N, C-alpha and C positions, 0 to 999 in steps of 0.2 A: 358325647363328651369330648372325645379326641378331635372331632371336627371343629368344635369351638376353640380347642387348644391351638390347633394349627392356624385357624383364622386369626386368633390373637397374635400368634407369632408373625403372620404375614402383615398384620396391621402395625405391629411394633417395628418390623423391618422397614415398612413404608415411612413411618414417622422418623426413624433414624436417618434414612436416606434423604428425606426432605430436609432434615435439620443439617445435614452435611453438604447440601447444595451450596455452591459458591455464589456469592453475590457478583454483580458485574464488576465492581471495583476489585474484589478479591481475585477474580479470574484474570483481569487485566494485569494486576500486579504480578501474578505468577507467570504470565506470558512475557512480561517485560523482564522478569528475573531470568527467564530462559534466553531471550534474544539480546539483552543488554545487561548482563549481570553486574557490571562495574559502573553502570550509569554513565556511559561515555557519550551518549547521543547529544546531549546539550552542548558538548564541546567538540563535536565532530568536525574534523578537517580531513578531506580526502578527495581522491580522484576515482571516478567510476567510468568504465567504458561499457556501453550497452549496445548490443546488436539486436536490431528489430527485424523480424521477418514476417511478412504478410503474404497471403495468397496472391499470386500473379504480379508481385512487385519485387523490385530489387531490394536486397538487404540494405539497411541503413545503420551506420555506426554513429553513435553519439558519445562524445567525450564530455564528461560532466565534472566540474570542480565545485565542491561545497566547502565553505568555511563558515560554519554557523556562528561562532563568536564574533566574527567580523562582518556578518551579514553579507557575505560575498557568494555570488553564483556565476558560473560561466558554463555555457553550452556551446560546443563546437560540433557542427554536423555538416554533412555533404548532401547536396540535392542537385540533381541534374548536372553534376560536374562542378558545381559552385561550392565554395567553402563559406559557411555561414557561422559567424561568431556573435553570441549574445551574452552580454555581461550586465549584471546588476550588482553594483557596489554600494551597499546601503540604499540610498534613494537615487543614486546616479545610474543612468542607463546608457550603455554603449553598444552600438550595433555596427557590424562591419560585414562586407561582402568581398570575398577574395582579398582580404587584407586592407580594404579601403573603407573609411567611414563615410565617404561620399557615395550615396546610393540614390539612383534615380527613382522617381515615383513609380515608374513601370516595374523596376526590380523590387521595390518595396512591396508592391502588390503581388508580383509573381512568387516571391519567396516568403510572403506573409511576415515581413520584418517590421514589427512594431514593439514598442516597450510593453504594451499590454500583453502581447503574446509571449514575450520573454518572461514576464511575471507569471503567466499561466504555466509555463514550463518549469519555472522555479518551484512553484507551489506543487505541481504534479510530481516532480522527482523527489522533492523533499518529503512530501507526504508518503509516497509509496515505499521509498527506501527507509523512511523513518518509522514505519509501522513495526510493532504496535505502540511504540513510545509516543507517537504523535496523537494518540487518543487521550493523552493527558493534557492536550492543549485547551486553552480556554475556548469556550463556545461549543465544545463537544459534550453531548448529553449521553451518558452511559446508562443503559437500561439495567437496573439492578436485578432483574429477573433473567437469569441465564437458562439455557436449555440444553438438552442432548438431542442431536439430530444425526441421522445417517445420510451421508452424502457420498455418492459414487462408491457405495458399498462399505464405507468406513464410518464408524460412529465418532462424532466430535462433540466437544463442549462449544457452545455457540454464544457469542456476545453480540448484542445489538447496540448500534450507535446511531444517533441522529445529531443534528446540529442546530444551533440557534440560527434564526433566519438570515442574519447578516453574514454568517459563515458558509452555509450551504443548506440545500433542501433535500438532498438524497438520503436514503436510509441504507445503512451498511450493516452487514453481518460478517463476523469474523469467526472462523472455524479453527479450533485448537485441538491438538492431540490430547486426549484425556489423561495421558500419563506424563508426557514431557512438557506439555503446554506450548509446543512449537506451533506457530501459525502455518497452516497448510492450505487454506482456501480463504478468499474473501469475495464478497458479493454485494452489489449495490443495486438499488431500485430508484427510479425517479418517481414512479407510481406503482407501489407493490401490487395493487389490485389488478393492474394490467400485465403483471409479470414482465415488465420491461427491464432495461438495464443489463448488466453483465455479471458473470462470475469469472474468477481468476484462480487457476490451479497453480500452486507453488511447489516446485521440486528442487531439491538440492539447496545447499547453502554456501555462501561466501563470507568468511569472517574478515571484517575490516575494523580496525581500531577496537577489537574485542566485541564487536557487534555482529551477530549472526543475521545476515541479509539473505533474502531469497535469491538463488542462483538463476532460476528459470521461472518465468511467469507466462502461462498460456491463457489467452482471453477467449471467452465464448459469450454469445448472447444467452440470456436466461430463457427467452421465449422459445426458441427452436434449437438451442444448443449449437448454433452455427459457429464454427471456428473463425476467429478474427485475426489472430496473430500470436506470435511469441516474441518476448524479449529476453535476452540472456545477458547476465552480468559477466562479460567475458574477461574483464580485467578490473582489479580494484586495488587501491593502495592508500595508505594514510600518509600525512605529512606533518 
């Protein structure tokens, strides 16, 4: 008799636990509440300085300016002693090399200076530093079935996101601390059956305009866990 009693308790606990599981939208809302409690991302204006280090390569510092209301993006970086400036002001694209807008075709190729690449950088930095808020963008498909998963010895609440075809084809997983809902890992796959793609470990935080952004991101391949590099938000300010 007691055995059936305890089995009933276990079943009841399982039902309650299932009933309390957050949907994808609920988990995302809690994560955004942690990272952007005052909903400042949509009006974000700020400067970010990011130092990237990769194995066997010189550190690269990128100075980024974002003004989301004005649709303005600027990236200034150094490569092989040359100063590269890329600006997207709404639909207008401006490129310069060492302060000059006159760039030879040879240098355009050498430094990969194109408006398409400038747009890629804008999307890249806006997406990664705008997470998890960017998951509210149109074209993002949030899986309403969340899960719990242990990754690198810690248990997380995991959110799965995919994208409409015109937006992107990768599958992303976002790992949140189950108590604070802080985002601590994200991972993407081009083809999940092949275990390709990468995972990114987030440590530390930098608060800019009331938004908690990851301080350090370390990148690894999913397949063999090979280390790819680290970028650090070394300086940040709003304006």
